[in-house]
C-alpha positions as CSV (number, residue, x, y, z in Angstrom):
1,M,143.3,209.7,270.2
2,G,143.5,211.4,266.9
3,I,141.7,211.3,263.6
4,F,143.9,211.2,260.5
5,C,142.5,213.4,257.7
6,P,144.3,213.3,254.3
7,S,144.9,216.8,253.1
8,K,143.9,216.0,249.5
9,I,140.5,214.3,249.0
10,I,139.0,214.0,245.5
11,S,135.2,213.6,245.6
12,Q,133.6,211.1,243.3
13,P,129.9,210.6,242.3
14,L,128.3,207.7,244.0
15,I,127.4,205.9,240.8
16,N,128.4,202.4,239.8
17,T,129.5,202.9,236.3
18,R,129.1,199.3,235.4
19,F,125.4,199.4,236.7
20,N,124.8,202.6,234.8
21,D,126.1,201.0,231.6
22,T,123.6,198.2,232.1
23,N,120.7,200.5,233.0
24,K,121.0,202.3,229.7
25,Y,119.5,199.2,228.0
26,S,116.7,198.7,230.5
27,T,114.7,201.9,230.0
28,K,110.9,201.5,229.8
29,S,109.3,201.3,226.4
30,F,106.3,203.5,225.5
31,I,104.2,200.4,225.7
32,T,105.1,199.7,229.3
33,K,104.5,203.4,230.2
34,A,101.1,203.4,228.4
35,V,100.0,200.2,230.2
36,E,101.2,201.4,233.6
37,K,99.2,204.6,233.1
38,T,95.9,202.8,232.3
39,G,96.3,199.1,233.2
40,S,94.9,199.4,236.7
41,S,91.6,200.7,235.4
42,V,91.0,197.7,233.2
43,V,88.5,195.2,234.8
44,T,87.3,191.7,234.2
45,I,83.6,191.3,233.8
46,E,82.1,187.9,234.7
47,T,78.5,187.3,233.9
48,Q,75.9,184.6,234.7
49,R,72.8,184.0,232.8
50,Y,69.9,181.7,233.9
51,V,68.8,179.6,230.9
52,K,65.3,178.2,231.3
53,K,64.2,174.7,230.3
54,R,63.4,174.4,226.6
55,K,60.2,172.9,225.4
56,F,60.0,170.0,223.0
57,P,56.9,168.5,221.3
58,N,55.6,165.5,223.1
59,D,55.3,163.4,219.9
60,H,59.0,164.1,218.9
61,K,59.8,160.4,218.4
62,L,63.4,161.1,217.5
63,F,64.2,161.7,221.2
64,F,63.1,158.2,222.2
65,D,66.0,156.7,220.3
66,P,69.1,157.0,222.6
67,Y,71.5,156.2,219.7
68,F,70.2,159.2,217.6
69,E,70.4,161.3,220.7
70,R,74.0,160.3,221.5
71,F,75.2,160.5,217.9
72,F,73.8,164.0,217.2
73,G,74.5,165.3,220.7
74,L,70.9,166.3,221.2
75,D,69.6,167.8,224.4
76,L,67.4,165.1,225.9
77,P,64.1,166.2,227.4
78,N,64.9,164.4,230.7
79,N,68.3,166.2,230.8
80,N,66.9,169.5,229.7
81,Q,67.1,171.1,233.1
82,P,67.5,174.9,233.8
83,R,71.1,175.8,233.9
84,I,73.5,178.8,234.4
85,E,75.7,180.0,231.6
86,Q,78.8,181.8,232.5
87,S,80.9,184.1,230.2
88,Q,83.6,186.7,230.6
89,G,84.6,190.0,229.0
90,S,86.6,193.1,229.7
91,G,85.9,196.8,230.6
92,F,87.5,199.8,232.1
93,I,86.7,202.4,234.8
94,F,86.2,205.8,233.2
95,A,84.5,207.7,236.1
96,D,83.9,207.2,239.8
97,G,82.7,203.6,240.0
98,L,81.5,203.6,236.4
99,V,82.6,200.9,233.9
100,M,82.4,201.1,230.1
101,T,82.1,197.8,228.2
102,N,80.3,196.2,225.3
103,A,76.5,195.6,225.4
104,H,77.1,192.0,224.1
105,V,79.3,191.3,227.1
106,V,76.4,191.9,229.6
107,N,73.4,191.3,227.5
108,R,70.6,189.2,229.2
109,S,72.8,188.7,232.3
110,N,71.2,187.9,235.6
111,S,74.4,188.6,237.6
112,V,77.5,190.7,236.9
113,I,80.8,190.6,238.8
114,V,83.5,193.2,238.2
115,G,87.1,192.0,239.0
116,L,89.7,194.6,239.7
117,T,93.5,194.3,239.1
118,N,94.1,194.2,242.8
119,G,92.2,190.9,243.0
120,K,89.0,192.3,244.5
121,K,85.6,191.2,243.0
122,L,82.6,193.4,243.4
123,K,79.0,193.3,242.2
124,G,78.1,195.3,239.1
125,K,74.8,197.0,238.3
126,L,73.7,197.6,234.7
127,I,73.0,201.4,234.3
128,G,72.1,201.1,230.6
129,Q,73.0,199.5,227.3
130,D,72.7,200.4,223.7
131,F,72.6,197.6,221.1
132,F,73.0,199.9,218.1
133,T,76.5,200.9,219.2
134,D,77.2,197.8,221.3
135,L,77.9,199.9,224.4
136,A,77.0,199.4,228.1
137,V,77.7,201.2,231.4
138,L,78.0,199.4,234.7
139,K,78.1,200.8,238.3
140,I,80.4,199.0,240.7
141,E,78.7,198.4,244.0
142,G,81.4,199.4,246.4
143,K,83.5,202.3,247.7
144,G,86.4,203.9,245.9
145,P,88.7,205.5,245.3
146,W,88.8,203.9,241.8
147,P,91.6,203.9,239.3
148,K,90.3,205.8,236.3
149,A,91.4,205.5,232.7
150,Q,92.4,208.7,230.9
151,L,90.2,209.2,227.8
152,G,91.8,210.5,224.6
153,D,90.4,212.1,221.5
154,S,89.6,209.6,218.7
155,T,89.4,212.5,216.1
156,K,93.1,213.0,216.5
157,I,94.3,209.5,215.6
158,K,95.7,208.7,212.2
159,V,96.3,205.6,210.1
160,G,99.7,204.2,211.1
161,D,99.5,205.4,214.8
162,W,100.4,202.8,217.4
163,A,97.5,200.9,218.9
164,I,97.7,199.0,222.2
165,A,94.9,196.5,223.1
166,V,94.4,195.6,226.8
167,G,92.0,193.1,228.1
168,N,91.4,189.6,229.6
169,P,91.2,187.2,226.6
170,F,90.3,183.6,227.6
171,G,90.3,184.7,231.2
172,L,94.0,185.6,231.1
173,E,94.1,188.9,233.0
174,N,96.0,192.0,231.9
175,T,97.0,190.8,228.4
176,V,98.6,193.4,226.2
177,T,98.9,193.3,222.4
178,L,100.4,195.8,220.0
179,G,99.6,196.9,216.5
180,I,98.8,200.0,214.4
181,I,95.7,201.8,213.3
182,S,94.9,200.2,210.0
183,N,91.8,202.3,209.0
184,L,89.4,204.9,210.4
185,K,85.6,205.2,210.0
186,R,85.2,201.6,208.9
187,N,81.4,201.3,208.3
188,V,80.0,198.1,209.9
189,T,77.9,197.4,206.8
190,Q,81.2,196.7,205.0
191,L,81.6,193.8,207.5
192,G,78.1,192.4,206.8
193,I,76.7,193.9,210.1
194,Y,73.4,195.6,209.4
195,D,71.8,195.9,212.9
196,K,74.4,198.3,214.3
197,K,74.8,202.0,213.8
198,L,78.5,203.0,214.1
199,E,81.8,203.4,212.4
200,L,84.8,201.6,213.8
201,I,88.5,201.9,214.2
202,Q,90.3,199.0,212.4
203,T,93.6,197.7,213.9
204,D,95.9,194.7,213.5
205,A,96.5,194.5,217.3
206,A,95.2,191.1,218.3
207,I,91.8,191.2,220.0
208,N,90.8,187.7,221.2
209,P,87.6,186.4,222.8
210,G,87.3,188.0,226.3
211,N,89.0,191.2,225.1
212,S,85.6,192.7,224.2
213,G,84.9,195.8,226.1
214,G,88.6,196.5,227.0
215,P,90.4,199.7,226.0
216,L,92.4,200.4,222.9
217,L,95.2,202.8,223.8
218,N,97.4,205.2,222.0
219,S,101.1,205.5,222.6
220,S,100.5,207.9,225.5
221,G,98.2,205.4,227.4
222,E,95.0,207.3,226.6
223,V,91.9,205.3,225.7
224,I,91.0,205.9,222.0
225,G,88.6,203.1,221.5
226,I,86.7,200.1,223.0
227,N,87.6,196.7,221.6
228,T,84.4,195.3,220.2
229,L,84.8,192.6,217.5
230,I,87.2,190.5,215.5
231,R,87.1,189.1,212.0
232,S,87.3,185.3,211.8
233,G,87.6,183.1,208.7
234,P,88.7,184.9,205.5
235,G,90.4,188.1,206.5
236,A,91.1,186.9,210.0
237,G,93.5,189.1,212.0
238,L,91.4,192.2,211.6
239,S,90.2,193.8,214.8
240,F,87.8,196.6,215.4
241,A,87.1,199.2,218.1
242,I,84.4,201.8,218.8
243,P,85.9,205.3,218.8
244,I,86.1,206.7,222.3
245,N,84.4,210.1,221.4
246,R,81.3,208.2,220.2
247,A,81.5,205.9,223.2
248,K,81.6,208.8,225.6
249,E,78.6,210.4,224.0
250,I,76.5,207.2,224.2
251,A,77.8,206.5,227.8
252,Y,76.6,209.8,229.2
253,Q,73.2,209.5,227.5
254,L,72.8,206.1,229.2
255,I,73.9,207.5,232.5
256,N,71.5,210.6,232.3
257,N,68.6,209.1,230.4
258,G,68.9,205.3,230.6
259,K,68.9,205.1,226.8
260,A,70.7,206.6,223.8
261,I,68.9,208.5,221.0
262,H,69.9,207.8,217.4
263,P,68.4,210.4,215.0
264,M,67.4,208.8,211.6
265,I,65.4,209.8,208.6
266,G,65.0,206.2,207.3
267,I,67.3,205.7,204.3
268,S,70.3,203.5,203.4
269,L,73.2,205.2,201.6
270,I,75.5,204.2,198.8
271,D,78.9,205.8,198.2
272,D,79.2,205.9,194.4
273,S,82.4,206.9,192.7
274,N,82.2,208.9,189.4
275,F,85.2,207.8,187.3
276,E,84.7,210.7,184.9
277,T,84.9,213.4,187.4
278,N,86.9,211.4,190.0
279,K,84.5,212.5,192.6
280,N,82.4,210.5,195.1
281,V,78.6,211.0,195.3
282,V,76.2,209.7,197.9
283,K,73.0,208.1,196.6
284,V,69.9,206.9,198.4
285,G,69.7,203.1,198.1
286,Y,66.6,202.2,200.1
287,I,63.8,204.1,201.9
288,V,62.1,202.7,205.0
289,P,58.3,202.8,204.5
290,N,56.4,205.5,206.5
291,S,59.7,207.0,207.5
292,P,60.5,210.8,207.6
293,A,62.4,210.4,204.3
294,E,59.5,208.8,202.5
295,K,57.0,211.4,203.9
296,S,59.3,214.3,202.8
297,G,59.5,213.0,199.2
298,I,63.0,211.5,199.0
299,M,63.3,208.9,196.3
300,I,65.7,206.0,195.5
301,D,68.7,207.1,193.5
302,D,68.5,210.7,194.6
303,I,72.0,212.2,195.1
304,I,72.5,214.0,198.4
305,I,74.3,217.3,197.8
306,K,74.0,219.0,201.1
307,V,72.6,218.3,204.6
308,G,72.2,221.4,206.7
309,N,75.2,223.6,205.8
310,K,77.5,220.6,205.1
311,E,78.6,219.7,201.6
312,I,78.3,215.9,201.3
313,E,81.3,213.9,200.2
314,T,80.6,210.5,201.9
315,A,77.8,208.6,203.5
316,S,79.4,209.3,206.9
317,D,78.9,213.1,206.3
318,V,75.1,212.5,206.0
319,I,74.9,210.3,209.2
320,S,77.0,212.8,211.1
321,E,74.9,215.8,210.2
322,I,71.6,214.1,211.0
323,S,73.0,212.9,214.3
324,K,74.1,216.5,215.2
325,N,70.7,217.8,214.3
326,G,68.9,215.5,216.7
327,I,65.3,214.4,216.6
328,N,62.0,216.3,216.3
329,K,63.9,219.2,214.7
330,Q,63.8,220.2,211.1
331,I,66.8,219.9,208.8
332,N,67.3,221.1,205.2
333,I,68.5,218.6,202.6
334,L,69.5,219.5,199.0
335,L,69.1,216.6,196.5
336,K,69.9,216.1,192.8
337,R,67.3,214.1,190.9
338,R,68.3,213.5,187.3
339,N,69.4,217.1,186.3
340,K,67.3,219.0,188.8
341,F,68.2,220.3,192.3
342,I,65.5,219.8,194.9
343,G,65.4,221.2,198.4
344,I,63.4,219.4,201.1
345,K,62.8,219.6,204.8
346,V,62.9,216.5,207.0
347,I,62.4,216.0,210.7
348,P,64.5,213.1,211.9
349,T,63.1,210.6,214.4
350,D,64.7,208.0,216.8
351,I,65.7,204.8,215.1
352,T,63.4,202.8,217.4
353,N,60.4,204.6,215.8
354,L,61.3,203.2,212.3
355,Q,59.7,199.9,211.2
């Protein structure tokens, strides 16, 4: 037997040119790559809250008329039994077995279940929560290894950058929406929220109920914010996220101390534009009674020129410098009152100490 070997053999690459032509149009988008990088770290948070029986006055005659009760949908005393309320939100794993989410997602919960992308559901334990920044940290009760999100740097993002929101809106797992960064350092007081202490990232990426606590990603798949609230009614379509740098700071305070410290001197601030000089000045709008600000002699309408070594241009500058200074430590503030410059010394305190 013999083997016939042609004398001239031309080698060819083992590539189907027709498939290669098709494959050129099926490359992954940056959105797909970003979600693949972080998506497995996104979790569903299911909470249960025990609602106790409400008390009604015994002489409340309105409840004796079943027609009124049925028409107004009132809660009848005989049907007013203890019940369990269930709700759902999102979060993401940022360290070994640790989940970052919103405080309002887990607030007053008696039971927390963390759902992973692989289908597993595990119990979650609340490590700490901070209502002033709407942040909470949970510990998953189980053994890893855990898929961890890569945290970015929120100081490097710019208006116009891509923003990718990931979460579980309405219980629909791993939902992804795309938008851009619309604004940075959006003060919550501009949104009519006065019981929080934070500045937010504004985006037009759709954040729906159930997205709360989920990550906001940049085009590289790094977490740059935590989805926290949406604007409904007039101006609907605006979504907001907590910058990840601020969230990390609060999260590690909760892990190490069980609570977060918020240095304050007890004033509200007004950004006031001077049309003649085309410059912005920061005025004192209100002073909390018995606060460090009142005790140091700060007055309403004082213009804040300098805090520490920082020249003040916006109200955010004042808040930032006082936060960096910390509590129970003196800081110098330069004011302008009418035409005089006044230097004072103030010792900030934690916000919980203010009335």
